[in-house]
N, C-alpha and C positions, 0 to 999 in steps of 0.2 A: 546648454550642456546640462543633461536630465540629472534628475538626482539618483536615478535607480537605474542599472542595468538586469534584463529579464531574459534570458534566453525563452525563447516560444517555438514551444516544440509540440506541435499540433500531433502529429504521427499517426495514424491510420483510422479509416473508415468512419466513424462516428467523430473519434477523435477531433476533428476539422472542425464539426458543427459547431461542437460543446465549447472547444475554444473563441470561436465567433462569437457565441453568447458570453464568454468570459469577458472576449475584447468591449463589446456593448456597454456593459456597467463599468468597465475598468476609463472607458471615455467621459462616461458618465462622472465618475468619481474624479476627473482630472489627475489620476496618479502622475506623476511628472515621472515618467519612464520611459527610457528606449527598448522598443519588444525587437531583441536582436533573431532572426529565423537561426534555427537549427535542426540539421536532418538529422532524423531517426525514422525507424521502422520498417517495415517488410519492402517496399519499393527498392530500400538501398540493399536490403541482404538482397533480393533477386538478380540487383542490377549490378553490384559490388561484391557481395559475400560478406557484409558486415551492415548488419542492424546498427549499430552505431557508430559511424567513421570516427577516426580519431579527431578528426575537426571539431565535430562536436564536444567531444573530450574538451580539447584546447580551449572550446569558447566556455563551456561549464566552469572553467580554472577562471574566469575572466571577468564574469559577471556577478551579483546578487544573489539571485536566485533563479530557479525556472520554474517555467510552467508548462506541462506535459497534459496532453490529453489521451490519446490511448495508443495500447498495441496491441499486432495481431502476432500469435505466435502458434506456432504448427509443430507438430511430431517429427522428430530426426527428422524418416525419410520423405514424408512430404515437404518439408523445406527444402532438403536436395533437389529434388524433382521440380522446384519451382526456379530454381537456380536459371538465368541466361546461360544457353546451351555453352557458350566459350566459358562459365566456370564450371560444369557440372564433370563431374568425376576428378576434379581439384584437391579433394581431402576435405576442403569445408565442413565445419558443423554450426548448424546454429544455435547460439544462447541467446536467451531473452536477453534484450539491450536493458531494460528497465534493471532487471537483478547484477547484470554487469555494470550497468553505471552508478547503484547501490554501493556497491562492492570495491569498484577500482578508484570512486570518489570519498568513500567513508561514510557513507551517508545511513549509519548503523542502527538509527530506529526511525521505525515507523510509526508514526502517529495517527491513529484514525477515530475519530469522534464520530459519535452514534446518538442522535439527541431525537427525542419526538417534538416535532412543532405542531402547535396545536392545530386543529382542523384538518389535518392530513389523513384521508379517508382508510391510509394504508397505514396506520401506526399499531402494533399491538397493541398497546395501551399508552397513556399520555404521560406517565409520570418516568421515563427511560431517562437516562442522563449516560450515555456509557463513555468508556473512552480505551482504547486500545494501544496499548506500547509493544510492537512485535517487532522483535529484533529484525535486522535487516541485511544482516551482512556474512552471519556463518548459519547454524544447522542444517538441515537437509537440503536445504539451497545453498549451500557452501561451493559443489561444481566438482566437486569430490567424489567421482562415480568411476565404473569399471566395469567392461562390457569388451572382450569376454575376462574372466576371473582367471588370470595365468594360474599355472601351475606355482612356480615360484612364488607371486605372492598372496597365494591360497597358504602354502605351506609357512611362510613367516609369520602371519598372519593367526595362523593355529597355536603358535608358540603364546601367545597372549590374551588369546580370543578362542579356547578347546572347541567352542559350540560350533563351530564352525567346520569341524567333524561332523556333524550330522547332516555335514551336507557331500561327506566325500563320496558319494556313489553320483553324484550330477554333474556334466560334462561343462566344463569352463565357458564354453559357447551357450551353455544350455541355464546358464548365471551370469545374474546381474548385482551391481554393488553400489549401493549409496550411504555414504559414510555422515552421519549426524556431527559434525564441530562444531562443539563449546569451548570459549576461551574463559576462563578468569577476568581476561581484560573486557571480552563482549558481556559477558552475565554482569560484571560491573559495572559499565555507564548505562547497559538498558534498562535495569533495576533502577540504581539511581536516579537516572531521569526520571522515572514513573513517581518514584517519591517527591522528588523536586515538584513534580507539575503536581500531584496531590497537595501536596501543603500550598502552594502557592494558587490555587483555586480551590481550597478548600473542602476537598475530598476527605472522609474520614478513615477510607480504610484503601491499602492497595490489597490485589488478590493476584498472588501468581499463581498460572495456572500451568502444569506442569503432566510428569508420570514418572514420579519418582519411583515408585513401588517397581515397576517394569525397566523403564530405561534409569537404572539406580546410578548409570556414571555421568552421562548429560545432564538429564532434569535433578540428581544429585548436587551436582554442582551449581544450578543455578538456584536451590533453595539451601544451600548452605552462605552462598553470597546472598541471598533476598534477609537471612535473618540476621545477618552481621550488620546489613545496611540499615533494616529496621533502626538497630539501636542507635543510631544519626537521628532516627526523625519519631520520637518516643510518643508524640501526639497521636501518629497515623499507626492504625493497628495493620499487621500484616493476616492475611488469609490466605490458606494454602488448599488449592482443591486440582485433581486431578482435570486432564482437559476430558474425558468421558463424561463423568458427573458434573462436570460444570456446564454440559450442553443440555443437561435435565434441567439444572437449579436457574439455568437464563431465560427457559423458557417457562418455568412455575416462578418465579419471584425476578425479573432482570432491576427491578426496584431497588433490591438489595444491592449492587454492585454499581463501584462508579469506576475506578480506575485499576486495567488489570496488566498486566504483563506477561508475557511469553517466549517462548521462541519462534522460530520462522516458519514453519509448516501448522503449530499450532496455533499460530496467529492469524495466520490467513483464514484458517476454518472458523475461529472465535469471529472474527471481525465480521466475517458476511455473515452469521448468525446475528448479529448486532446490530447488522445494514439492516437486515428483512426484518427487527425489531422492530425501525423507525423507518418502513416505507421501502427495503431493498434499495439494489445497488445504484437507483437514481439519486439517492439523498445521502450517499456512502463518500466522503472528501476522506483526503490521506495527504501527510507529508512525509518525505525521506529527508532524513535532516541528517545533518551532522554538527559539528563544532563551529563551523566556516560556513559553509553550502546548503542548500536546500533545494531540493524540487519536488512539487506538488502536483499532484493528478487525484481525478478521482477514481476510484477503484473498479468502476465497470470498464470492461474491456472494448473491443472496438467495435462489433456488433455487426460484421458487416452486411447483412442482409437490412439491416435499417440505413444504411449508408447513403444519402444523398437524399433523403426522404425528409428530414429534417424532424422527426417525431417524436426522439427520443427525450428524455427528460433531463435538461439541464441544471438543476437544482445542485448534483452532486459536484459539479464544476462550480457552480456559484460559492457553493460555502468552501470547496481548494480554494478558491480567490479568493475568501473572506481569512483561511489559515495563513495565505502567503501573506496578504495586508499586516496580519497579526506580525506575524514573523521579521518583516522590516519595520517593525515600528509604528507601524499606521493605526495605531489602535484606534481613533475617529471614524475612520473610513471603514474599518472593519468592521465596529457596533451598527454601522449605518447601515452597511451592505446584510448583516446578516438582520437587523429589524426590516428591510427592507423584505427579502425572503421570506422571513415568516408571517410578515405581512401581506402577501401577495397567497402564500399556502394558506393561510386564516379565512380572508376572503373567499376564496375556492374560485372566483369569478376566469381566471386562466390555470389551464392545470392540463398536462400532458395525457395522452391515451392510457398511461397507466394507472393515474391518478382519477378515471374515469371521462377526461375531459376530451374535448379537440384542438387543442392550440397546438402550434407549432413550438420547436426550440427555441425559436427566435422568440415569437412573443412570448414566451414565459422570461426571457431576457428583458426583453421592450419593458412588459409590465415592472418588472424590479427596479428597473435604471428609471421609470416615472416618478418611482415612490423615493428616489435617492435625494 
């Protein structure tokens, strides 16, 4: 019997190709694992009306972790149009399966390391080592949305938020509303994980990136919680910045920052900029982590125009695999994999088109495997 059970979730498009790359290095590392296929993605939405079938959720409740490739997401109307004829007009509404998965399984923090590996021609600079903690289950991605905004809802909300009266001249059909939800529980657990990570890995600061001067209630709660938690970690300094200013400072002095923590939407923005500083989404790994389960994924999309060509950069997926090994406690294998990835990047002989080379996705994976 294998030591680990891993849900194997290729998803859509290039997700299937980068997962092949991951399997090459995992087999070379001889990880004692059983890889259990799990259904997720656009084809299951199209044919079943559910991009995250219940059978996949059931499987995830029985495994040690999941490894995920990429997902295709499309706007509401386009998603409905692509359903098979039998499902069209039945009231089905598409929701991102990865967002639903994070919420349903309480994978409440998204860990996104962004490190500049020497020799990468796409590095903004060589001394960047950033880690973004992005809240995963609340915020503007919580799924609390309204369209149209019915009169009874508007009148009720105006009692508590008079500013909504500024839109009295707008018809309900012409208004859409998304609610940013922040709870004390959600703020505490994401900020606490950021401080714990900083302490464990020797980062001197944790930067809270929010917008409390405008989003007084939600960002304000994040600030209050962060200040209280910092008292438990006196050796770590708390920095507070606004999301817009942080974008400027990240370009000017990225070496000043280490661990950053923020809500869902701001974290999405912040982590993409951080990824670009170290070469782009082809180097951006992530983990969706809860107290008992984690699902690891590269942060790039399914890139349909590249699907089947085996030309995309698999380093994000390989670094994601390294994160999974760390989480499983396979520290030696994780270190060996990262060192092999760093060696291939530094040598510069095997590289995909985005790095100025002509190597395939699997060429890179095999080059990394050969170094292990």
